[in-house]
N, C-alpha and C positions, 0 to 999 in steps of 0.2 A: 331811264333813273333822273330823279330829280334834283337839284342843286344841295337839299337838305341833306338828301342820301348820302350823296357823297362827302358833304361834311363833316356827316357823321361818322362814315368809312376812315376821311383823315384822321379824325380825333382817337377812334379806336387804333389806327394803324400807329400814331402817335405813344400813345400809351403802350402799345407791344413794342417799339423801337427802345423805350426808355427802358423796359423791364428786361429786354433781350440783351440791350446792351451792357446796363449793369449786370447783369446774369454772368455774362460772358467776361467781362473783368473780372469778377469772381472766380470763374473757373480756372483762366489763364494764372491768376495767382496762384491757384491752390496747385498747379500741376507739379506733379512730383514724378521722380522716374528710378531705374534701378542704376544708372549712370551715377558715377562720381560727380558731385559739383561741390566747390569749394568758392567760400565767400570773399569778398572784395578784399578784405583785410586778413585773410589768411592764404598761405601755400603749404606743398605736401610737406615742406622740411622747416619745423620751427623752434628746431633745438638751440640751446643754448650751452656752450660748452666751457665755458670761463669758469673756472673756479671750483668746479665739482670734486665734491670727496667720493669715498669709496661708497658702492652700491650697497645698500643697507638692506632693502627688502623690495622683493617684486609682488605685485599683485596681478594674478592672471584671471581675465574677468570672462566668463563663459555665459550666455543668458539663454533662455526660452530653446533648450536643448532637448525638450520635450518628444521629441520625436527621432530620438536617438537609437531606434531601431530601424530607422530607412535608409537608404545609401547616402542619401546626402549628410544626414546627422553621423552617422557612422565615418563617414570619410572625414568630417571636420572635427571629431573627437579623435582621430587617428593623427591628425595635425596638431591638434593642440597635445597629444602624447609626445610626438616627437619634439616639440618644442621644449616641453617639461624636461625632456631628457637631454638638452643640451648642455644644460650645466646643473650644478650643484648648488646655486645659490639659494639665501632663505627667500622663500615663496608662499604665497596663499593663493590657492586655488577656488575662486569665488564663484559659485552657479547662482544667477541672481533671479532664478525664477521661472516658473513654468517648466518645471522638471519635468513632468509626466502630461503630455496630450493625448485626450482632447480635456478629460475631465479629474485628472488627479488621481490620486490612490484608493483604489476600491476596498472594501474591506477583504478581510481572509476567506475564501471559499468563493468567490463572486469570480464571474465566468474571465472577466478581464484583469483578475489580479496577475496573474503569471505575465501577461503582455507588459504591466505597469511596471513590475518585478524590474522585467529585462531591459525596457528603457531607463530605468533607475541606474541600473547594475553599471550600464555601460557607462555612466557619469562617475558613478561610484569608483568603479577600477582605476581611473587617472589617478585616483588619491594616492596608491602606491608609488607613483612617482614624483611625489611633491615632499621636496625638503622643508616641510613646516606642515599648516594647516590646511584643512579642505572643508570649506564651508558652504552649504545649501542655505537658499532662501526660500521663501514662499513667494508665488507668483497667483495672480488671478485665476488661473487654472487649476492650481493646486487646491484651491479653496472649493472646486465643482463637483465635489463629495461630502461638502460641509466642513463643519469644525472636527467632527470624527476623523472625514478622510485626510484634513492636515495631519491632526496628531499621530494616525495612522504613517503617514509618510515619516513625518519626523522621527516617530520610534523605529520604522525601516532603516531610516540612513543612521542613526544612532547604535543601533545593533550590529550595524557594519564597521563604522568609523568612531565611535565611542561619543562620549558625552560633550555637547557643545560644538555637535558637526553639523546641525542643523540649528539655525539662529533665525529669530528669537526663541529662546527655550520654551518648551510648554505652551503655556497660554499669554506669555509675554508679549506685548507687541513691539518692543524696544530691547536692544542690549547692545554692549558694548565688548569688543574683543582690544584687549590693549597687547597690542603685537609686540611693542617694543617701546623704549621711552622717548623715542621719535615719530611713532606712530600709532593711532586707534582707528578701529573699525566700528563705526555705528551701525548696527544691523536694525532695520525697520521692516515690519511685515505692515505696508501699505494697503494691502488687500484687507487686512483688518479694520483699518480707518474706514474702508469704503463700504465694508458690509452691513445689511442689514442685522443687528444685535438681536433684534426680537425672533431671529431664526435659530437662536442659539442659546439656550439658558445656563448653560454651562461656561460661556465665554466668559473671560478675564477672573475666572473662579481663584487661581493661584497665583495671580498678578497684584501687585501694588497699583497696578495702572487700572483704575477702574472705568475711566471715563476718557472722552478726548482731551480735556482739558487737563487731565492729569499726563496724559502722551505728551502734549507740549510741553507742558514742563519741564518731564523727565529729558526731552530733547533738547530744550533750551540748557538745561543743566548740564548734559553731557558734553554741548558743544562749548560752555564756557569752561568746563573742567578741562578740557582738550585743548583748550586754545593755542598752547604754546606747541604743540604737536600737528603734523599731517594728519588730517581728520578724513577719511574716506567715508560719506554716508551711502551704506550699500541699501539699496531700496529698489524694488521691482517696477514701481510707476515713475516715470521721469518726472522732475520739475519742468523741464522744456524739452519739447520735441517736434521736429519737423516730419514726422510720419502721418499715418491715416489717425492716430489715436489723437494728434495735434490737429486734424482738420485738413490735412494737406494730401490731396490723392491726384492718382495720375490719370492718363487716358484709359487705361487698361480700367482703372476701378470704376470710371464713367460708364464704359462698355460694356464691362464684364462685372458687376457689382457680385454675382452671387456665382461662386465657381464659376463654371465656362459658358454661362447662359448668356447670351447677347440681349441687355436691357439699356438699349444707348438712352432714352431719355428717362425712364424710370429710375436708372443708375445714378445719373446727374442730381436728380430730385432727392434721392436716396441719400446720396453723400451730402447734399446741401441742409437736409434736415438732422443728420447725423451730428454734421459738424455746428448748427446753431443750438439745436434740442439739449443737447447731451443725455441723449436718452439711453444710453449705453454707458453701465458703470464704469468700463474700460478706456472711457474717453475723457480728456480733461477737461472739458465743458460740463460734465455730470458736477450736480452740487458738490458732493462728499468729496471728490475728486479736486474739485476746484479749491474747496474748503481747505484740504491737507495742504493743496501746494501753495496757496496763499499764505498761509503761517510759516511752513518750513522755509520758505524762500525770505520770507520778512526778518525770521531769526538768524539766517545766515548771510544776507544780502552784503554786510560790512565786514565778513570773516573770510580773509584772504587765505585762511588754511584750508578751507573745505571744499572739498569736491564729492557730487553725486555721481555714484554711479547706478546704473539702473540697465533692465532689459525693456521688456513689453512690446517695443517696436521691433520688427523683424528686419532689421540693417543696422549698420554702425553709423554713430555720429558722434561728434564733439562740438559743443556749443559753449560759447562764453555770453551772457546776455544779461544786461542789469544786473551785474554783480555777481552773477550766478556761474559756477561751472558745470558744466552736466555733460558726463560720459555716458554713451548709449552703447551697451553691446548685447543685443537680442538677435543675432542672427546665429544662434548655434544649430538650428535645425530647418529653419524657415528663411524664405527671403520675401520683401516688399519694399516698394518705392518709398523715397523719400526726397527731401529739397532742401537746399544751403537757404534759408529765409535770411537769416540774420548775417550781416558783414563778416561777423567773426565767428564763422560756423563749418563743417566739415562733415558730408553725408555721403554715404554710398550703400546702394542696395545689392548687397555682395552677402553672402555666408562668410562669416570670420569671428575673430574674438580681439578682444583688446587687453592692454596690459598698462601698467602701473608702476614705474620704477621710482621709488624712493632711495635717497643718497643721505650721509650720513649729515650734510651741509645742511639737511631739510629742501634742496632741490628735488623737485617732482617732474618726471617726465611721462607723458602720455604717447601710447603708439597704438596704432589701429591696424590689423593683421587682418587682410583680405585671403582668401582661399583661393589656390589657383588648382591647374590641375596636376603642377608637378611638387604642389606644397602650399606654403603661404609667403605671402610677401607684405612688407612694411608699407603700408601706401600713405600716412599721414604718422607725423610725429611733431610734437609740440613741447616744449619747456613750458607747465603751468604754475609752478610755484619756485620761487627764487629765496634763500635765506634772507631774513631782515637785514637792511644795509645801514642799520642803525651804526653810527661811527661817532657820535658824540663823546666831546670832552669838556666835563665842567670843571672849575676851579674845586680846590679843595674846600669842604666848609671848616670855616674858621671862627665862624659867631658863635655863641654860645645863648643869646638873647638878640630878641628885636622887637620892633613894633609894628604890628600887623592888623588888618581889620579884614573880616570875611569878604565884605564888597566894597569895592573903591569908592572914598566919600561921595563921589558925584554922582553912582548909581542910586543915591540913597536920597536926593534931593528930590522934591515934587513940589508942583505948585500945590497952591491952598485949595482949588478946584478938585485937583486929585485927591489929594488928602480928604477933602469932604466926601468924596464919592466912595473912595478906595480904601479909606484909614490910613493911621498911621504906623499900624502895627509894632513890630520890635524895628522899625526900621533903621533909627538912629543908631542902636546897636550892633547891626550888621556894617556901619560906615566908622564906628568908633574903633581906631588901632587899641591894642591891649599888648601889655608887654608880655612875651612868650617864650618858653626855649625853642633854639634852634635842634632839629632832628638831624644826626648826622646817623644814616642807617648804617654807615660800616662799622659804627662803636655803639650805639643806643642797644641796650639789652645783650650785650655781648655781639651784636654784629647781627644784622636782619635784612635779607634778601626778599626782593621781591617774587612771587611765584604764580600768582593768577590775579588778574583784575577781576573786581566782584560784578556780580550782574544782577544787583536791585534796581527798585522800580525807580529811586530817586539819587541815592547817594553814588556819588563815583568813589568805589572802595577798592581797595588792593590789598591781596592777602600777601601776609610778610611770614617767612620761617626763619627760627634762631639754628644756631649750628646744632641745639638738640633735637630738632624737629618739632619742638615747639612753635605754634602758629599765632599770629596776631592780624588784625585787622585796621588798616589805615584808611578814616572815613573824612571825606572833605566836608567841612562844614559849610561849603558852599555846594548845592544839590544843583544836579543837572535837569533843567527844564525837557532837553530833548530826550534824555533816557528815561523820564516820566512819561512825556505823551507817547513815545513808540512802545512803552510795555505796559501802560496802564490803559489808553486810549485806542491808539490805533495799531493794535496787535495782528493784524492783517494786510497792512500797508505800509511799507516802508516811507517814512517821511521824515527823517532826520536830516538828508540833504537838501531839504526844502525848506528849513525853519530859519537859515541862518537870516541874520539883521531883520527880524519881524518883530511886530509888536506883541504876537502870541508869547515868543520868549521874553521879552521885556517884562511884560505882564505876570508872567508863572514865576520869573526869578522874583520880581516883586511880592507875588504872592506868598512866597517861601517864606518873607519876613515876618509872616505871622506868626510862624514858631521861633520859639525862642533858641538862637543857636547854642548857648552854651549850658543847655538843660541837663545834657548827659553828666555834666561834671557836679551836679548836684545831688542826682537821684540815687548815688549809691548811698550816700550817708542816709537818706531817707528809708532806704530799701534795707537797709542793716537795722533801723529802728523799728521796723516791722517783720524781722525775720525772712527776707527775702533775697535770693540769688542775683547778684546783678555782676556785669564786667566791670573792669575800672579804667575809665578811659583818662588819659592824659592829653593835655593840650599841647599841640607843637607847630611849628611854622616848620614845615619842610621844603626846604630849597630845592630846584634842580639839581641833580647830583648824579654821579657817576654810578653810584649803588642802582640808583633807578633803572639805568640802562635805556631800554626801548620803550620803558613807561615814562622816561621825559615827556614824551610827545603828548601826554595826557595828564600826567602828574604833575604837582612840583610848583613851589611858588605860591603855596596857599596855606591858609591854616587847616591844621587836620587832627582829628584826634586818634590817638594808636592805644588798642585796647586787644586784650586777649581776645582771639576768635574761640566762639564757644563751640569746642571741638574735642575730641578724644584726646589729643596732644595735651590740653588744658584742664581735662576733669580734675584734675589732685588739688585743684587750686581752691580753696576754702569757700572763697566767694560764688564760686562756681559750683559748690556742693560735695567736692572730693567724693566724687565717684568713681563708678568702674569705667563708663563710657557716656558720651553726649550724642543724640542724635534729634534729627528733626521730627516734624511733625506726622509729616507722609509715614515716615517709618512706625512711629509709636500708634498712629491709628489701625497699620496694618498687623503690628504686634498684638493689639487689645482685640481685635477680630480673632487672631490666630490661637490664643490660648489664655484661658484666664488665671494664670500666674502672673501675667502683665498687669499691673495697676497703677493709675496713677492717683498722688496723692492730691486729693480732692481739696482738703483745708488749704494747703498752701496755695494751691491754683486759686481757689476763691477768694483767699487772702490778697494774691495778687490781683485780682480781677476789681476785687472792691478799693486796692490802692491805685489801679487803673482810673476809677471813678472819682477819687479824690485830685487827682492831679489833671482831669480833662484828658486823658489821652485815649483819643477815640481811634486810633489806626494800631489795631490789635488785631491784624489777619494771621494767617497759621503760620506764616513764614517770620514773624516777629517772636517767635518761640522756639527754644530749644529744651530739650529735656534731658537732664542728668539721670542716668540710669545708675540704681543700686540694688544689690541682690542681698534679700533679706531672707535667710531661710529658703523655701523652695520658690519664694516670689521674687519677682522682679518689679520695684519701685521705680517710677518714673516722677520727679520733682520738677517743677517749672523754672526756666531761667529766660525773663523775659529781656528783648532786647529791642534796639532801635526806638528809643522813646520819644522820638523826634517831635511828637506831636503835642506835648505836655504844656499847660500853659498857655495852649495857642490864643493868638488877638488878631480877631478876626471882625474889625471894625469898620466903618464906612458903610454910609447909608446905603449905597449901591449894592457893594460886598454881601452885607447884611439880609437885604432882601434876597439877592441871589441864592443866600444861604439856607432860604427858605424852600426851596424848591430843589427837588431830585435834579441832578445826582449829587449837588453838594450838601442836602441837609444833614448827613452824620459828621460834617466837618463843624464841631461844637464849638464855640466863642467861650473861652474861659473866664466865667462869672460866677458869682455868689450863689444865685440859683441854678441847680442841674435842667438839663433840656429835658427833653422826653426821654424816657429810659430805650425804648425801640430804635430811636435813630443815634443815640450818643455810643451805642454798644452794636451797631450795624455789624462792623467787620469781625469782631469776635463773637457775637451771637452764634452762628452754626459750633464752634467749639466750647462754648458756656453749653450748648445741648447737649453736647457728647459727653463734659466731666464733670458736670454738677447736678446730673440727672437724680442724683443719690444724697442730696442735700434739703433740708429743713429750712423754714424761713428762721427760725432759732438759730441754725447754723450761720444764717447770713446776719444775722443781726450780733450775735456775739463773735464772728470774724471782724463785722465794721467796728464795733466796740474796742477788739483789740489794736484796729489800725488808728482809731481814734486815740486809745491810749498810748499807744507806742511815740506817737506823733504830737509831742506835749510843744507850746510854744519855743522852749530852747532849742530842741532838735530842728525844727523847722527853721528857725534864724540862723543857727551856726552853718547849717548847710547851705545857706544864701551866701553866708560870709566867705565860702569856698571860692566864689565866683572871682575872676578876674576884677580887681580894684576899679579898674577903669568904667566897669559897665553898672557897677553896682548903686543903681540911681533910683530915681522913683519909681521905675517899672519893677524892682525887685520889691520895693516898699507894697507895692499895688498886689504883686503876686502873695506876698506874704498874706497881707491882710485878705485877700480872696479866699486864698486856702484855709486859713481860720474858719472862715464865714463856711465853706465848703465843709470842714470838718465837723462843724457843729450840727450838720445836716445830713452827714454821711448816712448813719445809720437807717433814717427816715426813706433817704431814695435807694438805697440796697434793699429794703423792704419792697419799694415798687417796681424794681428792676425785677426781683425774685418773681412778684407776681406777672410779670409781663413775660418772661423767661417759662414760667410752667403754665402760661395758657395752652400749650403743647405739650405733653409729655412724652419723650422717646425714648424707650428700653431699648437695647441692644445684647442679643447675644456672642456668641462665638461660633467659629467655624466648626465646632464640634457638636455632639447632642445636647441639648439643652431642654429644660423643661419651664414652663412659665405658667404660674398659678395667677389668676387675675381676680381677687376677691372683690366683688362689687357690692355697695351698698349706698344708702342714700345720702350719708356723711362722708365716705370716703371710698376710694379705691385703692387698694393696696396688689401689687405686683411683686410677688416673690419668683427671683430668678434663681434656677436649680441647675449644676451641671450632673448629667448623666453618666456615672461611672460603675467600673465594675463591683465597686465595693459599695454602691448605692448612691442617692443623689446627696449632692451637697451644695448647699443655700450658699448662693453666691452675693446675693444682694437683696435688699426690700426698698420697694420706692413706693409712696405715700403721695397721694393725690386728692385734694379737696375741691368738690363741684363748685366752691365760689370763687376759687383761682383758675381750675383746670376745666378746659373745654373738651380736649380730646387727648387720647393716650396711643401713640404707635408703638405695637409691640413688632421687633424685627428678629426672627428666629435664624438669619443668615444661612449657613451651609449646615450640611448634614442633616439628621433626623431627628426633628425638634417635636415637642409636646405643648402644646397650648391649650389651656383648660380655663373658661371662663365660669366663674360661681359665684352665688348670691344673689342680692336683691337689685331691684332695677337702680341704676344711677343715671345723673342728667351728662356725666363725662360719658364720651361716645368712644367706640373702641375701634382700633383697625387692627389688624392682625397680619400680619406681613410674614408668611413661612420661609420664603427663601427657597434653597434647592434641597434635591432629595426629597425623601418621604416623609412629610410634617402631618401630623396627626393633631385634629382639632376638636375641643369638645365644649360648646355653649352651652350652657344652663342656667344664663342669667336671660332675662330680658332686656338687660341694657343696650342699646342701639350699637350693633356689631356690624364689622364689615371685614369677610376674609379674602385676603388676597394673594392669590398663589401661581403658578405656571400652569397653563393647560395641558402642557406636554408632559409634565411630571406626575408621577402617582401622587396624590395625597389622601389621606383618611378623614371622614368625618365623623365620630362617633355620634356626635348628637349635636346638630345643627341650630336647636333653638329658635333664639330671635334674630341670627346670623342672617345676613344675606351674603353671597359668595360671588367675588369676581374671578376667575379664572382667565388670564390673558398670558399667552407669551409675549410678554412686554417687558425690555429690561429695565427701561426707566420707570416702570410702577413698582416692580418687584426688587430692584438692586437698591439696597441701602447705601446713601449718599451723605455723609454729614453735612455737605454743604446746602442739602434741601431743607432750608428752614423757612418758616411761615412769616411772609414780608406782603405788606401792602404799599405800592408806591403811586405817587399821582404826579403828573408830568403835564404842564402848561408850554405851549409853544405857541408864538403869532402865526398869524395867518395873511399874507396879502398878495395883492394883485390887481391890475387893470385890464379891462379890454372896454371897447367902444359901448357895447351893449348895456355892461352895468356901471359903468365907470370905474372909480375906485372902491375896490373891496377890501376890505380889514375884517379881521376876526381874530378866534382863538381855537385852538386845537387842544383838548384836553384828554389826556388817557389816564385810567386809572387801572391798575393792573394788580392783580390780587394773588399771590402765592399760598397754597396750603399744600395738602399732602400730593396732590395729583400736578405736578409743575412741568408739563412737557408740552411747550414751555411756559405755560401758567394754569391757574385753574380758573382764573376771570379775567375776562378783559373789558374795559367798558371805553368806548370814546363817544367823545361828543365835540363838535365842529358849530361853531357859531359864526356866522359873518354877516356882515352889512353892507348893502350895497349902496352907495352915496348917489349915483344917478336916479334911481327909482325910490331910495330909503326903505327899501325892500330888507326883510329878515329873514335869514336861513338859517334852520337848525335840523342838525343830522345827527343820530345817534345809533352806534352798531355795538351791540353788546355778543361777547363770545365767550360760551361756558363749555370748559374741557370735560368730555365724558371720560370713562374708564378704559375706552380703546387708545391705540397710539395714534390714530388719525381721524377720529370723530370729533366735532363741535357742534354744540345746540348755538345757534346763533339768533339774536333779533337784532332785525333794522327798523328804524323809524324815522321818520321826516316832518318836519312843518315848516309852514312859512307864514310869513304876515300878508294880511289882505292885499297891500301894494305891491308884493313881490312879483314882477311881471316877466312876460316872455315874449317873442315877436310873434306876430301873424301877418304875413304877407299875402294870404291865399293861398288857395291849394291846386294850383296850376305849374306846371313846370315852366310856364313863360308870365309867371306872376310878376305884375309891374312893380317897380320901386322908385320912389319919387322921394329924393335927399331932404328936400323942404318941408316934407309932409312928416317925414322921421324925426325932425326936429319939433315937431308938435306933438310929438308922443302917437301919431296916427296909427303906427303900426304894433304899438305895444297892448298888452292884455293882462290887466292885473287879475292875478289867481291867487286864490289861498289855496293849499295843498296840505294834504294829511296821508302819511302812509305807515302800514304796519305790515311787517316781512318776517316771521319766523320761518326758521329752515335748520335743517339738518346738513351739516357738512363734512366731507371726507378729502383730508389733505395728504398728499403723498410725501416720499421723502423728495423728489427731485423736481417741485416745483407745481405738481399738478394737482387740482382737489376737483369735485363735483358736489354738487348744493341739489337738494330737493326741498321744496317749501311753498306755504302759502302765501297770499299776499291781501292785503286788503288797501283800498284807495279811496280817499276822497277828494275832490276836486269842484270848487266854487269860482265861476268866473264873476268877478265884480262887474256891476252895470256901470258903464261910464259913455259920454257922449261923442260924438263925432271921429269915430274911430272906424278903422276899416273891419272889426269884428263885428259891429253892429249891422254892417251892411250886408255879411255874408251868413251870420248864425243860423239864422231859421231859413237859408235858401238851400246851398249845396251840402250842408253840415248837418250832423243829426246832435245839433248842440241847444242849450238854453243856459240861461242864468240862473237857473236852479241848482243844489247842491247835486253833484252825481256821485254816487257811491259803486265800489265796484268789488269784487271778490275772488279770487284766482288761485291759481298753483303755476310754480315755474321750476325748471330742470336748467341748472348751468353748469358746463364743464370749461374750465380754464387752466391754461397751462403756462407757465412763465419762467424762464431760465435766462438770464442774463450775466456776462462776467462781471459787470459790474451797474449795479441800476443807476449809479449817477452820469456815468459817461460809459455807456456800455460798447463796444467794439466789435462782439459776437452773442448771438441769442437769438430767441426766439419766442414769440408771445402767442397765444390764440386763445378766444372765447368765443365759445355757444352757447345761447341763451334760448330756450323755447319757452312760451307760457301761454296761458288763457285767461281769458278775463270774463266774468259775467257781471252783468249790469245785477246790482243787488233788488233793485225792486223789480225786475222781470229777467229770471233766468233763459229765457228763451233768447235773450239779445247776449249775443256774445262774439269773441274774436280771438285769434290766435295771434300771437307774434313770434318772429324770430330776428334775432341779433347776434351777427358774428362780426369778429376782428381778427386778423392775422396780420403778426409783424415781424419781418426778419431784419436783424441787423448783423454784416460781414463785414470785415475787412476787405479793403481792396487796395491796400499798399503793403508792404511787408514789416513796416514799423508799428502798422494799425492805427497810424495817425489819421490817416483817410478811410472813411467807412461809408457805408450806403445801408440807410433805412428803407424799408419797403413796408408799406401800411394798406390793409385793405379793409375797409368797412362796408357791412351789408346790413340792411332793415329791409322787414318784410313784415305787412299786416295782413292776416288770411281772413275775409269776410268783411261785411260792410257796415258792421254795427261799431263803429268806434268814434270817437269825438277827434279834434283837430287837435290837443294837446297828446294824443295818442298815436299818431299817424308817425311815419317814417320821417324823417326831416335831413336836412346838409345845410351847413354854414358853420364857420368859426370852429368851435371846440369841437365840431361833428363832421371833420373835414372840410374841404374848400375853405382855408382859412383867412381867403379874400374877401368871404361874403358875411354878412351878419349873422348872428345865431338863427337858425330855425327859417332861414330865407327861403328854402324851398321844401314842400310838403308834398306826402303822396302816399301810397299805400305799400311802394317799394323805394328804396334808395341804396344808390352804389358810388362808393369815393374811393379812390385811390391816391396816398400821397406817396411823391419818392423824393426822399432827400440824401443829399451827400452833406457830409457832416468833416470838419477837419479840425484836429485838435492841436492847437499851437503848443508850445513850450511852458514847461512852468515858468510862473513870474514870481518873484518876490517884491511887493510893493510897500515894504516896511509896515504893513498892517499884518496881513494874511497869506500865507503861500496860496497862490492862486494858479488852477488850471485854467485855461479859457480857450473857445473856439468858435467857428463859424460854421452855420450851415445854411445852405440854399435849398429850396423845395418847389415842387410844383404838384398840385392836385388837379385831377380831373373827375367829374361825376355828374350822377342825374338822379332825378326821382321819375317813377312812374305813377300815373294814374287810369284808372278804367276808365273815366271820363275824358281823360285828355291824351290824345294819341302823338303828342309833340314829343319828340325824341330829341330835342336838343341838349348837348352834353356843356357843361360849364367848367372853366379852368380859373386857377390862379396860381400865382407864382410869388416867391420872395426869399425872405432869410432872416437871419438872426443870427445874435450872440449868446452863448451863455458861459457863465461863471460858475465855477466849483471850487469851494475852501476845503480841502480834506476830505471829501466825501462826507463834511456834516452840514455843509452849507451852501444852497444851489440859488442862482437867480438867472432869469433868461429875458430877453426880449427880443423880438421880431415884427416884421413889417411883411405884409401879403397883400398883394395887389390883383384886383381883379376887373373887369369892364367897370364895375360899379364903386367899388371903394377900393381905398388903401387903409387896412386896419392894424394899429398898431395894439401888442399885448406884450404884459410883460408880467412875473411873478417871482415870489421868491420862496423857498422851503426849507425844512430843518428834518435832518436824518435820525437825529439823536434823541 
């Protein structure tokens, strides 16, 4: 054995040692057991007894009892029965899911039905011993017979225990049980969220929650409404877990991964893949499971009154981590190992159950009960909630008036440069003190008491209630920057605790001064002049006072407006419509779909929207409206109550800010000026609602409504309204606003007509969840859609919609639920039609030559009486067939900078542009066009790359087009084709190793994308490369010798197949995840198809945590390239260097027909830091690379290695920067770059 072979063996051994060592650390870190494990900050008894009141209620939690027919399960249920019989305390018995193993409830008549009933009955029988309710939830196994099986189980349980014994009810995903005035249980079907809805056409059909965002909003609302009660979130899948589903495995799992078959190595590999890939929907790393957890944790992290109660893991755990309390009781009939990972955690892999005891003073204790041979034993107990310790004592409110400002005057003082860049806004008004009444809540309006803090996006609001039950809202004139960032931008990451004392907050606080703080106090008078409903806000200074109680921590000592809350308790007020009820937009939309008797006052809504145009209020999303309900004969009419008009008269000035407002996502934030902005952007937030409520209006209706607004708001009305402002701020701004308002008034009719045309480019006609008939009459000049309700007494005309080809491009007709009939008759029209039948058996008859597409479910019966010129798309695709009012057409352009540096290209600057088109098929877009242009300063090379993606009508398919072009002085490196190719640094400085190339590529393809990060692509390729002739470079010496190259342009055609999988918990700072890519292709020389070669590229990357807190992680990457055949050019060879592994060597440093490299990185994430500008997370990494290339003509087997490290920065997962240095025997190379993720 020669010296070189020994050296190779040492290198290979070195690679193996690194991989094995890191893998061993992972295995040790993941070890779980059946034994009790207690975190260092926990003990078995952590009960606090001081000051507890009477026991109010007890929740007994049993999970995963689906093997209740087996001895272990039977014994556990007997023990639970004995526990229930011990006393007659008020109780709730909660079965937390996986009630029937292994496949849930089969249909009646199935061979497994009786066994399933036996398992369920064993649990149901315990209800007789409960002094209270017994509630069942669904787990993932309860869905294994699909939605029908779940509904079958729900019906069976309710037939035994009555309504609301299986929650959430019927098709709902979320529900709430108000146990008493101290305790609520929010029930969630977490498997509903994770499931692929395309499998179930009937999913959500009777629920107000139609998509996952609706679910999150409902969850947020319920958490907020129950903020003063102990709130138990009963959900099968845990938010935190230290069991198998969280990626923690025992030695048994590694040795016997499948039943009792010994697979010691394969078992470890399988567990490793399971932890990183998230391939199983049951595991936390799965995309949809993680999506649910991220949002729910963010919504509850600062909510001390919330505890999550779950099953899923077959063990018993209690964990407190990152502001979340998590109880897991999933050991009802099975056991699995677990591990105490957090310092504040308790775990045990034993059969058992858990209990929560709620006391009258809001103390809450948790108990974990382990099953023993003689019964049960409490092995862990802890007080997890204590009463609010508020004990403030404030002086009596004696002042009746005071001088106060929205912001302290010093906050409004900005430099001349700052004002030039970011504008003056209404900053001076915010810092001006005004004389205002002082509110004593004990006497105001007969006495008001706070009941709930509001949950808006920006305003800090507090709900108040008087002695008669009438509700009011106290809203701060100073908005909350943290609340805005959390609720509107960072929905899935809790960031409020990272923002203190940062420029971000200071800047947003200052940006809020673009809105006039006293707008609300004049809009009531203006609204009265045009017959619109409104609240009646009054300005008060609210000092901290005893009446605020615990809310003094957040509220008080500021200016507030106090107004009637648009709520049922205030429905009889004339300015709110004097109706029977007041409801929100989501409830209204559900009613409109439910029955034709529900109607919206279109004329009043239209007038309200035109008034929005006039005052420049661009923030009119669905939650900015309430609806007063009035019964008129058999109909129920809803009239709009606009609220929260904070953005009226917005003053967005300053050179930089005005430039930023021309870009997405700020483009809809419009500056209030004499000329209106583009119609589509000033109305972006309200556009979806306008599509719903204004489809039955004509251009004449819009013009008449605009004329009514113009006539109602004469000069005197406007001037009188502004005279109601506090006298201290009636300044030039008021005069300016008045003049602009008058100018806009003169243009209002014209702008309304423009917006009408924008709105009606796409017509959307929506039926009901009953039987409907649509007759679509097409002609050259117009399309008329008549909507009828099918009743026993005959068809009743509900509405007539007219569309003109000069305005409308396309009409979407939604039938919704029940059997619908859609007919298209008449002559050919330029307006395209899309007919979406919805559920049940829909009948289509298309007798027109107009371009028509029919969409319906493939698994549902449909009838096509006459197809005519229509194309039919039958897909079991939820997003395609489901009506969602938010699915409005919109095109968005986003441009972001791109920068970086490396030794070969020098400084690189460029732009990344993305143009997204959303039309009918928006999952998540209809088309996306991406263009990246970059200039390399070291070589003066220009690079441009384009990718276009076009969504087809499947849920997973995309037509893609990729193109690339470079300038003639775009360079790459060429060091020769040997593994021992020499390198002279001085020669590099003279461009000796650089090759000037001009390239063009065109690659069309079809791509399938899966739900959990996988994709498969098949496509064709065209490539063209020209080597620019240069003198005194290495390429000249070797071009015609060992390589099949020339200076002529070479063209290639071919095909490629590509599989890719990527799933990381966080793309910016991954702590666990897996990435894999496999590309195989074939190239033919365009001028000689006998000359060809194939290529194979593959990449594998793992990221796993190697410390309990996940700050220390190990990343392992493997890259392989292989060329098959001899007919290829040097620029098509397999290479190593810099970006392609071996980070201490230059790009394309080594070249051959095969290359392999592995990179092993250890990363450590430091704590978040606040630097006064942005909240940053940062970390360090150290890495080692080793690799080589192979050539048929070069037998040398030398391996090359490099090592180094660097620093990365991450600002709120939106901006990233990195820098590093890697060293080899040839170079020490520095690189850095920046990126944006929004």
